[in-house]
N, C-alpha and C positions, 0 to 999 in steps of 0.2 A: 761422505760428504763432508762430513766433519774433518777429515784426514787430508782432502784436497784441499779445504779452505785454511787449513795449518799450512800445508805445503805451501801455497800460495802465498799466504802470510809472511812464512818463514824466507820465501825466495824474494819477495819484496824487501823484507828486512835485510835479508843478506845484500842485497843491491845497495839499499839505502845506506845499510850501514858498513859500506866497504872501507870508510876510513879505522872504525873498528875493528874490522877483522884484518884490514890490512896492517895493524899494529903489530898482528901475530904471524906475518908470512914467514918471519926469518925463522919460527919454529915449526911454520908449516900445520898448524893445529888452533882449530876454534874452539874456546873453552865452552863447557854448559853454561856457565854463569854468565857469559856475554849472549848467549842464544836467549837464556831465561830473560835476561834483562830487555832483550829486543823485543820478546814476545810481551810482557808487561807494558812497556811503551805502546807498541801498537794496540794493546786491549785498552789502554786508558784514552787512546785517539778514538778508538771505535766507541767507546763509553760515551765521549765526549760529544761524539758526532750523533749517536743517538738520544742524548738529552736535548742537544742543538735541534734534530729532526722531531722529537716531542713538542719542545717549546714553538716550533714553528708551526705544528698540527694545531695546538692550542691556540695561536693567534690568530689563524685561518678562522677557526670554529668562532672565535669572539668576534671576529671581524664579520663574519657571515650573519650571526647573530645581531650586531650592530646596524648592518645593512638591512636588513627584515625589519627590527624596530624603526630604523629610520623610516623605512617605506610605510609601515603601518602608521606611523607619526604622520607622515605626510597626507596619507589618506584620509586619517581621521581630521586633520587640519582642513585639508580640502572641504571634506563633508560639512565639517562645523562654517565653514567659510560659507558654503552656499547655503546653511540654513540661516545663517547671520544676515545674508545679502537679502533672504526671501522676508526674514523679520523687518529689515529695514525698509524694504522695498514697499511692504506691507503698512509698516508705522508712516512711510513718507506720503502714502496715499489715503490714509485715514485720519480723521480729525475726532476729536471727543471735546465735549463742551457742556455745558449746563446752564441753568440759573436756579436763584430761589428767591423767598420772600416769608418773613415773619411779620407777623402785625399784633398790635394793640389796639382794641376797639372799645372804647367808652361811648356808649349811646345811651341818651335819655330815654328812659322807660325799657331798657333791656339790660341783661345782665352785662358786664365788663367781660370782655375776654382777651386771650391771649392764644395766637393762633400760628400755627406752622402751616401758612397757608398753601405754599406750593415748594415742592422740591422738582426738579426736570433735569433730565440728564439726555443729551443727544449723539448721535454718532454718524458722521459722514464719511462715505468710502467713495475714493473715485476707481472706477474699474478700468476705464481707459480716460482719455482726454475728453471723449465725448459722451461717455455714460458714466452716472455717477448714482449712489443711493443716500437717502437723508431719513434718520428716524428720531423720534422724541417721545421719550415715557414721562410720565408726569404722576407725582403723588401729591393728591391734595389732602390738607388737613391731617396729615402726621402718620395716621394709623388706618387702613381700609380693612374691609371685613365684615361680615354680619355684626350687625348692632353697632357697628362703628359709624363716625363721621366721615372718615376719609375716603378716597376713591384711587383707583390705579388705571390711569387712562394711556393707552396707545394713541397721542397727539396727531403724529406725522409717521407714516412709514411710505416713502415712493421712489420712483425710479426717475430719473430726470437725463432726457437724451436730448443731446444737441444735434439735430438731424440736418441741420444747416447753420452756416453762419450768421448769428443773431437770432437765432429760432429755436427753440426747445420744446420738447413734449414732455410732459408728466405722466405718470400712472401709478394709482395707489391711492393712500390715504393722506390727505392735503389740506392746509388752510385754504379757506374761502378768500380769492381776491375781493376785497371789501372792506372799506373803513380806514382809521388811522391806526386804529388798535390791535386789529384782527392777526395781521401778518408779523407785527413789531410790536411785542408786548413785555419784553424782557424789563424790570423794574428799574434798572439805572438808564433806561431810554423815555421815561416819560414821568413827570411832575403826578404828586398825588400819591398817599399810600394805596388806596384801592383804585381800580379802573373805573374810567369814567359812567355814569349811569345811564347815558344816552345809547353809547355804544354796547354796552350792557344788556340793557331792556331792550332795545329796538332791533339793533342789527342780526343776531346778538353774538357779541364776541366773549369768550374765544370759541369760534365755530369751524369745524372739518368735517369734511365728507368723502366719501370713497368715490373716483371717477377718473377722467380723462382730462388734461388742462393743456391747451396748446399757448404759448407766449412768446412775444419777440419785439423787436424794435423796427419801428414802421421807419422813423427817421431820427435822426439824433435827438434825444430826448424824449421823443414818442414811443410809449410802449402800448402794446395791447396784451389782454389775456383774456380767453376764451374757454369756458370749463363746461363739462357735461357731466354731473354726480348725482349721487343720491341726495334725496330732499330732505326736509323737515316733516315730521308726523306729529302734529299739534293735538292736544285732546281736543275733545269736541264738547265736555261738559264739564262743570263744576268752576272753580276760581281761576284754573289755568287754560280753560278753553281758548283757543285759537290765538295761544300768546307764542310768538315765535321762540321765544327763549326755553320755553317748556316742550318745544317740538324737535330739539337736536337730538340725534339718534347716536351720535357718536361712533357710527361704524360698528355696532354692536348689534349683529343680525338685525341691519336697518332693514325695514320693509321698503320694497323698492318697485311698488305699484306705478309711482309717478316720479319721474327725474326732475332735477333743476338743471336749467341753464344759465350761465352767469358769463357776461361781458364788462370790461373793465378798458378802458384807457386812461393812462396818466402822463403826465406832461412835466419833465424835471430839467428841461434845457436851461433856464435860469438857475445860475447858483444859488442855493439856499432855498429854492421855491418848489413846492409839489403842490400839483393840481391834478384831482382824479374825478371819476365819474363810474358808476357801478350799477347795472343793470340786472336783476335774478328774477326769472320767471319760473313758476311750479305751477302743473295743470290742478292739481290737488293737494293743498298745504295739510289734508288729513289722510293722505294716502288711503282714500276709499270709505273712511270710517266715519264720515258725516252722513247728513241726511242727504246733501248735494255736493256738488263739486264747487270745492272752496279754491278755486284758481288764484293765485297770488302774485303780485308783481311788488318788488323792492327796488327802490330809487335811493341812492346815496350819491353825494357830492362833497368834497372834502376840499380844505387848502391848509397847507402848512408853510409858514415862512421863518428864516433865521437869517438875521443879519447881526454879526458880533454877538453880544450878550443878549439882543431882543430876540423874542420867539413870539409866533402867533399862532395857533390852530383853530381851525372852525369848521364844523360838520352838519351837516341835514341829512337825515334819512327818514324814509317814509314807507309804509305799506300800504298796498290796497287790496282788500281782499274781497272776492265775489263769495254770493251766496248767502241764502235767508238766515240761516243758523248764525254767521258771523255779525251779518248786519243787525241781527235782533240785540246781540250783546252790545252793540256799538264798538264792535272790533274787527269791523271792515275797513277802518282807518286807523293806523297807528303811526305816530311821527315823532321826531323829536330832534334838536338843535343844541349844540354848544360853542360857546367861543371863550377861547381860554389864551389870555397872552402871560407872558413871561419874560424875565430878565435876572441873566446872571450877574451878579455883583463882582465876583471874580470866578475863575475858573471851576471853583470847588462848590461856590455858594449860589443858588439861585431862588426866586420867589415866584410865586404863580398865582394867578386869580381865574376863577372857572365859573361861568354863570352857564346853566344849563335847564332846558325844558324838555318835558317827555310826556306821552299820554299814550297809553295802550287801550284807552277807550275813546279816542278822538271823534270816533262814528256816532257818538250819542248826544244828548243834547244836556247832559250833565257837565259841570265844570270840574272834570276829572285830572285835569292838567296838574303836574306836579312840578315845582320851581327848586332849584338849588344853586346855593352860593358854595363855592370851595375856595379857600384861602389855605396857603401853605408854603413851607420850604423845603428843599432839598440841601443837603450837604454831601457831596461826593468825597468820599474818604481817599480814595484813587479812583480813577478813570471808571471803573467798573463794580464799585462798592459805594452804595449811597445810602444814608440815612433819610428818613421823611419824617415831616410832621404836620398835621393839616387840622383845620376846623370846616366842618359841614354843617350849613343851616339850611334844612330841607322845610318848604312849605307844605303840609299837610303831611309830614313825614316826622322821622327822627333827626335831631340834629346828633353831632358826634365830633369828638375828638379822637383823632387816631396818630399813630407813632408806627414806624416801620422801619425795617433794614432789608434791603436787596443786594443781589451781587448776580453776576453773569460772567462765564468764562469760555 
């Protein structure tokens, strides 16, 4: 085989090198030196071609590797982009917020206190344009646990479904639609360091239950809410017997022998004005723990008006409780009301005054009514950060001086 290749090369060389050989035609001989030089020249060309072929093969391998790496990179980028798109979509449909407040309370007859009163975080997520989730978790008094002052509470966790235009259904744990404070209690949204005493002791705010609620707009500016929920379970003896505030179960293994039914109408068609009335009925406020059924009816009505810097809020609430035990304690009737004018001198500085009366023993003949005057100032550092100071003068109770800072986001 080698001889054949050599002969072929030699033949080619002889053909190519005709001028070289032609130089010796006169002698009729081809010298060995010429043949060897031709073979060496051909070998050099073959070696050069081999090197070129090897280099070409190497470039092909490198190109294939680059193509494969590029394909992997494109695939990785596509996967990462898909993941980022999902994260962006989730973030676009999810909102995180919260609020909190810190208080200093100087009360006559009691130890002065500084308290991280509330720290609240909420998460809202929109599954679709019609279905969304809302939750709110609250830590009260800084530290929760055995022997501690604080509590960790799930205040809200519900699904809201817009089943038709301007009408929705709520399922889960939510705030009862009653009063001015119960649904809107972020500290930058009201005057005074502490929440007002009437809504706290009579309604009682903040109040949430587990159940179902329908709500919507009947006409422009006129809204309804109808709810069937777990109810209160008030103690039947002791100093807290039949007090609504002490009957809040907060959705924690709540007794559900008797449900509560709530209806509200709210009118907001006039700019700056809110008028609302709420009725709640529960067949037995004690959930079967009393000697007789303590059917209870709560009535509440309020008005709020804001015109420029001037504001005015007023509320009345009353419980009518049946049963011999409640009547014997004078707690078959419990009521209260307040009026609160306020004025903002500037968008950041506002003053208020509030007069309140409430009585958790209004059914007896003894004068147990409590009266309170509150005077104070709010200074908004920015729209959602507020510093507060107020003085409370309470008849048949403790006077106090209070400072607070609150925020929401």
